[in-house]
N, C-alpha and C positions, 0 to 999 in steps of 0.2 A: 778360745774358751777351753777349759780344762775338761775334755771329755774322757771318759772313763775307758780305757780299752779291755777289751774283753780278754780272758785269759783261761790258763788250765782250769784255774780255782771257779770260774763261772761255769764251766763244764762239770763240776762235781769232780774233778781230777780224772774223768774218764777221756781218755783220747784213742780214737780207732784211725789207723793208718794202715794203707796197704803197702808204702813205701819201707822196703827192708832198711833202709839206710836213715831213717827217722830220726830225729835227736830233738828231744824235748827242750833241751838248752838253746837251741836255735830261737825258739819262739819267743823266750824270754830276753834275747838281746837287744829289742827295741825299748825296753823297760829303762835302759840305762841312756836314754836321749839327753841332749846338752840340755842345760835349765837355761831360762833367759835371765838375765841380771832386771832388777827393778826397772833401769834405764831405759831396757829393750821392751818392756811390756807397754801395750797401747790399750789402755783401760778405757771404757765410757761408763759416765754416771749417768743414768737414766731416771726419769721421775715418773712415778706411774701410780695410778688408783683404780685401774681396771680391774674387775672380778677380786674387788677386796673390800666390797661392802662401802665404798666411799672412803677408805682409809688409804693414805698418801705412804708410799714407800719410795726408797732411793734403790737403785737398782744398779750395781757394779758389775759390768760383763766385760768380757775379753782376757781375764786372766788367763795364762797359759803357765802351766806347771803341775807338781804334783797335788792331790786332792788335799792332803795334810797341809801344805802350804796356805792353800785358799782358805782352808778351816781356821786356820791361825790368824791369818788376815782379817777373816770376817770376824772373829772374837775380838781383835785390838779396836777394829773399826766402832764395833757395838759398845766396846768399855768407854771409849773415847769420846762416843756420842751419848752416853748415858741411856741408850735404848735397846729394845730387843732387835731380834731379827734372826736369819737364817741364812745357810748355804743350801742351794738347792741347783741341780743340772749346771754347774759350774759357774752360777751367778751367786753374789753376795747381796742378800735382800736387806736392807736398814729400814726399820720402821721410821716413818717421818720424811720430810723433804729437808736432808740435811746434806744436800747435795755441796754447797760452796764449803763446809766444815770439812766434810769428807773428802773433797778434790783437794783442800789444803795438807790435809794428814797424809794423803797418798803421794802429792808432790815433795812434801818434806822428806818421804821415805825413799824418794828418788823415781817414782813412777810417773808416766806422763799419762795424764788424765784428760778426757775431753768431755766437755758437756753436752748430751743430746738431749733434746726434746725442749720443751716449754719450760 
């Protein structure tokens, strides 16, 4: 999943260190991690209606990469299905049970997608 890493911005830019050799740039070296191509991604298409007032949604889990790419992919899926949705906690949430259509779209883009649940 695309988990947000904490950085200095999350601390308000204030850092306290007793290390005289502290280098702020060393902290940001992890931000340049290697990105996974769509073929290396293992996504899961879930169906859910829990906690949503009986309304059904399709949840795409397992995306690894920058949050900007996740948001872009979410927008593309919402537009292709003609429905609403959102991106929360590293998951793409699409209104309705469009798992088959979403899986075909993701596979067309090179993602490996597995159907999970009923």
